[in-house]
N, C-alpha and C positions, 0 to 999 in steps of 0.2 A: 653528565654522561655515566658515572657509576650507578646513579639511581635508575637510569633507563636499563642498564645491563642487569641490575638486580631484579627489576620487575620482569624482564624478559625471562630470566632464569626461573623465577617463581611460577610464572605462567606455564613454562615448558614442563616443570616438575609436576605441577598440578594436572596438566592435561594428559600426560603419559604415565602418571603414577610411578615416577622414578624417584628414588631417594635423592634428596638434594645433595648430600655429600658425595654420592657416586657420580652424579651428573657434573658437579663442579670439578671433581678430580679428572674426569674424562676430558673435559674442555681444556683444563690446564695441561694434561698429558699430550693432547693433540697439538696444542700451541707449541709446546716444547719440542715435539717431534718435527713439526713443520719448520720451526726456526733452526733446529739442528740440520735438517735437510737443506735449508737455504745456505747455511754456513759450509756444509760439506760439498755441495754441488759444484761450486767453482773449483775446488781442489781436485775433485774427480775429473772435471772437464779439462783442467790444465794437464793432468796426467795423461789423458787420452790424446790431447794435442801434442804433447811431447813425444809420445810413442809414434804418432803419425809423422811428426817432423823428423824423427830419427830414421824412420823407414824411407822417407822421401830423400833424405840426404844420402842414404845408401844407394839409391837408384840414380840420382843426378848430383853432380858435384859443382855447385856454384862457387865461384871465386871472386874475390874483390881485388881489383887492381887499384892500388893506391900509389900516390906519388910522394916523393920526399921533398924536402925543402929546396932541393936543387932542380925540381921539376921531374924527379925520377918517378917511375911507376913500379909498384910491387904487387905481387900476387899472393893473396892469402887464401888458402884452401882449407875448408873445414875438415877435409878428410886426408889430405896429403900435406904433411909437415916437413917433408924432406927438403933439403936445400940444393937439389940438382938444378942444372941450368936449362932444363927443357921445360918449356911452357906450351900449353895447348895453342894450336894455331887456327883452328877453324874459325871462320868469320861468324861470330855469334850474333844472334838476333837479340838486341837489347830489350825489345818489347816482350820477348818470350821468357826472359828471366827476371822481369820486373817484380813478380811476386816473390821469387826466391831472394831477391835483394832485400825486399821489405822484411822477410822472415829473418835473414841473417842479421840485419841491422837492429831489428827489434830484440832479438835474443842477446845481442851484445850490450844494449843499453835500454833501460826502462825508466821512464820518468818517475820520480818519487822524492820524498824529503830525505835527502842524503847529502853527503859532502859535495858532490858535483852540483846539486841544486843550489847550495849556499854559494859556491864559487861563481856559478853563472849569474845568480841573482845579484851578487855583489858587483860583478862586472857591469851588468845592465844598469844598476842603480847609479854607478859612477858615470855612465853615459847620460842618464836622465838628469842627474844633478851634478854637473861638472865642477861646481865650486860653491863657496859660501855666499858670495855676493852675486847671486843669480835670481832670476824671476821665480824659479821653482822653490827656492828657499823662502822667498817672500810669501808665495802661495801656501806653502806648508805651515809657516808661522801663523798666518791669518786663519788657516783651517784649524790648527791646534787651538788657537785662542777661542775660536767659535765653539769647538767641542767642549773645552773647559767651561766656557760661559753657559753652555746648555746644561751641563751637569749641575752647576751652582743654581741655575734656575729651577731644575727639577727638584733639588732638595728644598729650595725656598717654597715652591708650590706645594710640596708634600706637607711642610710645616703649616702653611696657610690653610690647607684643607683640614688638617687636624684641629686648628683653631675654629674653623667654620663649623665643624661637627660639634665641638665643645659648646659653642654658643647656641647651636640648635638644641642640644640636650638641656641647656640652662634656660631656653626660651628667651634669650636676650636678643630682641629684634634689632636694637640699635647697633650693637657690635657686630651682629651677623651681617647687617646691611653694609657696614663699613668694610668688613673683611671681604665680602662678595665683590664690592667695587674694586678693592685692591687686587683681588684675584683676576678680575676682568682686565685691569690695567696691566698686569704682568703678562697676560696672554698676548698682547701686541708685540713686545720685544721677543717673546718666546717663539712665536710663529715666524718672525723675521729671522731669528737665529737658525731655526730649522731650515728655512728656505736658503739662507746663506750657506749652510753646511752642504746642501746638495749642489748649489752653484759652485762653490769652491772645489768640491770633489770633481765635478765635470771639467772645470778649468784646469785642475791639476792633472787629470787624465789627458787632456788635450795638450798640455805643455810637455808632459812625458812623451806622448806620441810624437810630437813635433821633433823633439831631440832625437828619438830613436830613428824616425823616418829620415831625418837629415843625415845621420851617421850611416844608416843602411844604404841610402842612395849613393852617398859618396863612395862606399865600398863597392857597390854594385856596378858603378860606371868607372871604376879604377882598373887600369891594366886589362881592359876587355873582359872583366869578370862576368858580365852578363852573358857573354858567349861561352866562356869556359865552364860556367856552372851548368849550362844546359847541354853542352856538347862534349866536354871533356871529363866532367865529374858526374857521378850518378847518385849522390847522396840526397839531392833536393830535386824533386820532380816538378813541384809547382811553386816556384819562387814568387810568382805574382800573388798567390794566396797568402804566403807568409809575410810578404811586404805590406799587405793591406789588412786582411782580417785578423791574422795572428798577432800582429803588433797592436792593433786596436784592442783586441781581447786582453792581451797582456797588460797594457797600460791602464785599461779600465779596471782590471782585477787588482792591480797594485794600488791604485787610488782608493778603490772601495775598501780594500783590505786594511789600508792605513786608518781610514775612518772607522771601520768595523772593529778594530783592535784598540785604537787610542781612546775612543769614547767609552767603551766598557771598562778600560783600565781606570780612567778618571772616575767613572761611576763607582766602581768597587772601592777605590781608595777613599773618596770623599763620603760615600754613603756609609762605609764602615765607621768612619770617625763620627758621623752624625748619629748613628745608632748607638755607639758607645757613650756618647754624651747623653742621649735620651735615657739609656739604661741607668746611667749614673744618677740622673735626675730623679728616676723612679726609685732609687735606692736598691737596685738589683745588681747581682754579680755580672761582670762584663765578659768573663772568659767562657762560660759554658755555651752560650749561643754561637759565637764565632767558631769555637772549636767543633761543635756539631756540624756547622755548615761546611767547614774545611774538610772534615772526614767524608761527608756525603758527596761533596763536589769532587774530591780526589777519587773516590770509588767510581763515580760516574765517568770521569775522564778515562780511567783505566779500562772500564768496560767498553766504552765507545772506541777507544784506540785499538782494543783487541779485535773487535768485530768490524772495524771500518774497512770497506772495500778500497781497492787501489784506484781512487778517483783520478789520480794524475795520469796513469796509463790509459784509463778509459777516455778521459777528455782529450788526451793527445791523439789517440787513435780516431776519435770522432772528428777532430780537426783535420787529420790526414785524409779521411774519407770524404769530408766536405771539399777539400782541395782537389781531390781526384775527380769528384763529380763536376766541379767547376772546370777542370781541365778538359773533360770530355765535351762539355758545352762549348768551350773555346775552340776546340778542334773542329767541331761541326760548323761553327761560324766561319772559321778560317778557310775550310775546304768545302764550303756549301756548294759551289759550282761543280766541282768534281764529283761530289756525292750525288748531286742532282743528275748529272750526265749518266752516271753508272746506275742510277736508281737504287742507291744503297741505303735508303732510309730504313729498311727493315733491319739491316745489320747495325746501323748506328743507334736505332731505337733499342736494340738488344743490349748494346754497350751501356746506354743511359740507364736502362731499367736495372741492369746488374749493379751498376755503381750506386744507384739510388737505393736499391734493396739492401746493399751492403751497409749504407749509411743508416737506413731504418733499423736494421738488425742491431747495429752498434748503439743507436739511441735507445732502443727497447731494452738492451742489456743494462744501460745506465739507469733507465727508469726503474727497472726491476730491482737493481741493487739499492737505489735510493729508497724504494718503497719500504723494504724491511728495516733499513738503517734509520730512516726518519721515524718509523713507528717506534722503534726502541728508544730513539733519541727523545721523542716527545713524551713517551711514558716516563722516562727518568727525569727529564727536565721540567715537565709540567706537573705530574702528579706526585712523584717522590719529593721533588723540591718544594711543592706547595705544602705537603705534609710537614716537611722539615721547617718551613717558614712559620707554620702555625705553632709549632712547638717553640720556636725562637721568640715569637711574639707573646706567647702565653707565659713564658718563664718569668719575665720581669713583673707581670701582674700577680702571678701566683707566689712569687718569692720576694715581693717588695718589702723593704724594711720601713717604708714610710706609710704603712697602711693606716696607723692611728691618726697621722697628720691629715691624710686624705679623708678619713671617716669623719673628722671634725668639721669638714666643709659643709655648706648648706645642703648640697645634694648627696652627701655621703661619699664624695670622691668619684662619683660615677662620671661626671663630665671630664675630669682629669684623666681618668683611665681610658675613657672613650677617645679623648684627644691623643693620648699616647698610642692607643691601638691603631687609630686611623693613620697617624703619622708613620708609625713603624711599619704598618702594612703597606703603605705606599712606597716607603723607602725599600722595604724588602722586595716588593714587586719590581721596582726599578733595578735593584741589585741583582735579583734573579735573572731579569732580562739581560743585564750586562754580562753575567757569568754565562748565560745560555749562548749569547753571541760570541763570547770568547771560546766556548766549547765548539760551537758550530763552525768557527773560523778555521779550525783544523781541516775540515773538509774543503774549505775555500783555499787554504794554503796548498793542499794536495792538488787541487785543480790548477792553482797557479803554477805548481811545479811542471804540469804538462805544457802550459803556455811558455813558461821559461825555457823549457827544453827545446821547443820548436824555434823560438826566436834566438836563443843562444846558439843553437846548432847552426841556424842560418847565418849568423854573423861569423861563426867560426869557419864555415865553408867558404864564405866570401873572402875572408882573410887568407885561408889556405890557397884558394884559387888565384888570388892576386899575387901570391908568392910561388906559384907553380906547383902546389901540392894538390893532387887529385886522388879520388877514390872512385872506382868504377867496377860494377859487377859484370863478369863474363862467365860463360859456361865453357869449361876446359874439356878437351878430349885427350886421347892417349898420344896422338902424334902432334908434334909442334910444327906450326907454320909461321912462327915468328922469325923465320929466316927464309931467304929466297933460295930456290934451287939454282944450281950453277953459280953459286957465289960463296965466298969465304966469310961474308958478314953474318954474324949472329948477334942477337941482342944479349948483352952481358947482364948477368944477374949476380947480385951480392946479397947473401942472406935473404934470398927470395925476392929481392928488389932489382928491377932493371935499372941499370946505371945510365944516366944521361951524361955522355962525355962531350957532347957537341959544344962548340964555341961560337958565339955570335958576337960580331964586332960591327961597328959603324964605320964606313969608309968616308974619306974626304974627297977622293977623286971622282966620285959619282959612278963607281962600277959595282956590279953585282958579281960576287965570286962564290962559288960553291965547290968545296974540295971534299970528295968522298962523303957526301951528305946522303944518308938514307931517307927515303920517304916512308914513314911509318905512321899508320893510322892510330887514333886514340885507343883502339882495341889491340894495339901491338901487332897488327898485321903488317909485314914488310911488303910494300908494293914495289919499291925499287931499292936495291941494296946499297948502291953507291952511285951518286950523281956528281959529276965534275964538269963545271962549265964556267965561263966568264962572259958577262954581258957588259959591254962598254957603251957609253952614250953614242947613239947613232947606229947601233947594231940592232936592227929590228928582227926579233926572233919569232918564228912561227912554230907552234907546238902542236903536234898531232899524235894520234894513237887511238887504240880501241877504248871502249868504255872501261873504267876501273883501272886504268894503267897508271894513274898518278898525275894527270895533267892539272886538275883543279887542286889536288893535294899539294902540288909544288907551289901554287899561288898562296895557299894557306900557310905554308912554311915561310915563304918570303914575307908575308904580312905579319908574321909573329904569332899567328893563332895556334900553331902546333909546335911542339918542342923539337929541337935538333938533337937526336940521340947520339950522333957520332959525327966526326969530321969538323969542318969549319965553314961558317957562312959569314961573309962580309957584304954588307949592303948599305945603301944610303939611308938617311933618316926617313922615318915614316912619312913625313910631310912631302918628301920627294917621290913617293910612290902612291899611285891612285888605282884602286881596284874597282872594276865595273863588272858585276855579275850578269848572268843571262836574264834574270828577273830583277830589274832595278827596284829600289825601295823609294816610295813616294812618302815624304814626311808630312806631318801636319803643318799647316800654314798657308801662306799666299803663294802665288806663282813665282815671285822673286825668291821666296824661300826654297823652292824646288831647284832653282838653278844654282844657288850658292851653297846648298847643303854639302858638307856639314858645317859651314860657316853660319854665323848669325848676321843680322843686319849691321850690328856694331862692328863685327869683323870686316864686313864688306866696306864700310866707310873708312875703317882704319887702313885698309889696303888702297884707298883712293879710288875704289870702283864706284861707278854710277849705274843707273838704269840703262844708259846708253851702252855701256860695256856688256850688260846682260843681254840686251837686244842683239848685239853683234854675235854673241855666243849662240843664241837661238837661230840667227840667220845662217851660221855655219853648218847647222844641222837641219836646215830647211824647216824650222819650227817657229819662225817669227810671227806667223799669222795667228797663232793661238792667243797672243796678247790681246788683240782686238776681239777675237772670237769669245774669249772667256771674260771680257769686261775689264781688262787692265791688270797691272802688276800686283795690286794689293787685294785682289779677290781671293778669299780663302774658301776652299771647298775640299771635297774628298777626291784628290787628284788620282788616287788609285783606280777609281771607277770612272772618272771623267775622261782620262786619256786612254787611248787605245794601246795595244801592246807595242806597236811600232813607235808611237809617240813617246811612250815611257822610255823605250830604249834610246831614242834620240835625245830625250831630256837628260838621261844619264851621260850621254856623250857631250852635251852642252856643259855639264858640270866639269868635264875634263878640260874644256877650253877656258872655263872660268879659273880653275885652280892652276892649270898649266904646270903639272909636275914634270920631273925629269923622266920618269918611267910610268907607263900605263899598263896595267895588268888587265887584259881584256879577255873575259871568259864567255865566248859565244854571245857577246853583248849586242850584236847587230843581226841576229838571226831572223828577226821580224821586220827588218828594214829592207827596202828594195835595193837591188844591186847597184844602181846608178848613184842613189843617195849615199849608200854605204861607201862606195869608192871615193866620192867627194869628201866625206868625213875623214877617211883614212889619209887622204892626200893632204888635207888641211892640218891634220895632227902632225904629219911629218914636217910640213912647212913651219909649224910652230915649234919645232925642235924637240918634240916628245918622242922618246924611244918606246917602241911598241913591243910588248910581249903578248902574243895573241894565240888564243885557243879557238880554232875554227875548222869547219869542214868544207868551207866554200873555196873552190879553186880561184875565184875572182879576186881574192885577197892576197894571193901568193906574191903578186907583183909589188906589194908594198913592204915586203920583208927581204932581208938579206941573208938570213940563216934559218936553218930548219933543225928543230929538236924533235926526234921521232922516237916514241916509246913503242916497244913491241908487245906489251901486255904480259910478258913473262919475266919482267924484272930488268930486261935489257933496254938500252937506249943508244941513239946515234945522233951526233951533232955534226952538221956539215953546212957548207955554203949552199945557198939556194939560188939556182938559175931558173927563174920563174918561166922564161920563154921555153927553154928546153923541157922543163918539167911539164908545162902545159901541153906541149906537142906530144910528149910521151903519154900523158893521161888521155888525150883525144884518141890516140891510136889504140890505147887499151880499151876505151869505151866502144870504139868501132868493132874491134875483135870480139868483145863480149856480146855486142848486139848481133853480130853474124853467127857466132857459135850458139847463141840462145835460140836461134831459129832452126838449127839443124835437126834436133829431135822431133820438132813439130812437122818439118818437111818430110822426114822419113815415115812418120806415122800416116801422114796424108797420102804419100805415094803408095804405101801398103793398102790403104783403103781403096784407092783407085784401081790398083791391080786386081783386088778381089772383085770389085764391081765389073771390071772388063774381062775377068777370067784369065788373066795373064799370070805368068810365072813371076814370083817375087824373089827368086834366087839371085837375080842380077842386081838387086838393091844393095849398095855398099853398107856395110855394118860399121857403126861407130865403135871405135876401140878406146879404152881408158888408159892405155899404156903411154 
């Protein structure tokens, strides 16, 4: 390569008649200027981004609502640090502030090689290697042994090649043939060791991944964390991507980095000993060569460390954008039917293109950063180190004290010096490669910091969510709506944190009691300031009210999904309450699995249930015919697409008869079922002794309830006994009057038209008044 460049310079100088000295100086000056521009551009770009970020924070004030260990929420505002008790009330659009959230969190924490990285990595290593007597320790031991064996083989092969060259110089055909056969014989175990190293590295990465996945899954499905992370906490947008791709990338990086560091360390140590022994045999000084190598390597390391880009932050951001692109694809798949009905492919394509363009920009940034860094790295490690190696190899030959002894040999010592040179050259080449891998491993460690941050943050969020700690970004305004009008209830804040004073207890008498419990959304919007009611077994409660008044929110609080900010709630165990939403969930598995969900087949057998019991459950909801239609109980298919909307709702009600809880929380769960079948289902549920708490707009279900809880949409509520017969008669009268009054304006307009056609006076037409 240097020869090619020299010839190119000579040709250019001769062609354009330019002094060679001026031309080379110009080239060096241009290279230095471009490299300086490369180093200074990210700094200038960061200054511009910071100024833009500061101006954006002056215009909009994103705040992070976080929760304490007791389930409390707090508001952190980048611009308002006062501890007043007023918090913004507008119902914020979380999608609109997603970018602000990313900016705030990114400014707060950037992945890199620091104390936090060491702490997170140490925590993850303890999870991947929980003890000494584990499979992972066995794999690590075998992997380490294979790496050490490979180093010894490398030194042995280098010495054999030196002897082969010596016999070639001496023209000793017999010894040359013997050494060549030995060299080929060593190649068999050497290639096996190389393959074994890669095999053990992959096995180690898989073992680490299995440990982390098992731990992450246990946290993810503990205390409804999967719901809380996506609905109550805003720190993780794509938990699925972190649970799959990020854990895989992290464990592969750890396993590869162990091999990438351990093998070079063995090489450096053993090769240094071998070179020292070789130099001693040649009668040369041992100190000058290693000292020169140490100085050059240290300078190289300092230079590379000074100019190294922040690969940790770059890789973490790339993984984040990959996760967002995957999230967009998942949204399109989930909502494909709605998008097709609206014809929204143009909008969704725009979202995909913007997400992909953002990912491409980030990847191009990484490529450009690596271009200049790798160029400098290769120059230092390939050419500067090669020159240093030549000096180290030549020193023992030039300063040897055994020159007379070698000169007395038949070939004048040429073969011995050639053997030394070949052996030392091979050892130095292996040593330089080892040091180069150690130096380049810094870049891999920085990239590992990015993966460590994402996986460690994910596990921290899972643990926080399971203990009731949340962080969520909202946009605050000047007026607070975290309290309801016409009410004395206000969310209490202490040091900027809303305090959760609610008490949740489990009752033994099977009653549900709420005493002054507010209904508060995860965004701290107060829907109902204080709700007090008692539901006893056999007290069937009908819940009505306008949209957004807190009907479904009440069920979320009763199910333990949302925290209780004030008052006291006493309820039965979770197993005694069964919630059925309007859009029932169809799980993976057979037809029997759909009926017994969330039980497993083992749970069903433990309860003494048989397929006959399941068939009776389906018969109660008029769905027993699908057993024969779909081919039996053990047929597995995509039931979400196979069953119609009404069939899925009836399947959810069949689960109710299978589990037979004390309380059923029914949220518009039979809206797609015919009225006659719906009535039969509700009647059977009452006969089975299940207390119904129902949200519905169908008057046909009133007769199955004894009490009415009515929200007015303004924070007020009313609980009263329900006389379904009287209420139905009043509703029929109301509907008749509405029908009669609805026709009055049309009749008046038609009468006016007839009067105009007939030429008669319209003054006698009665005028409708609004008083």
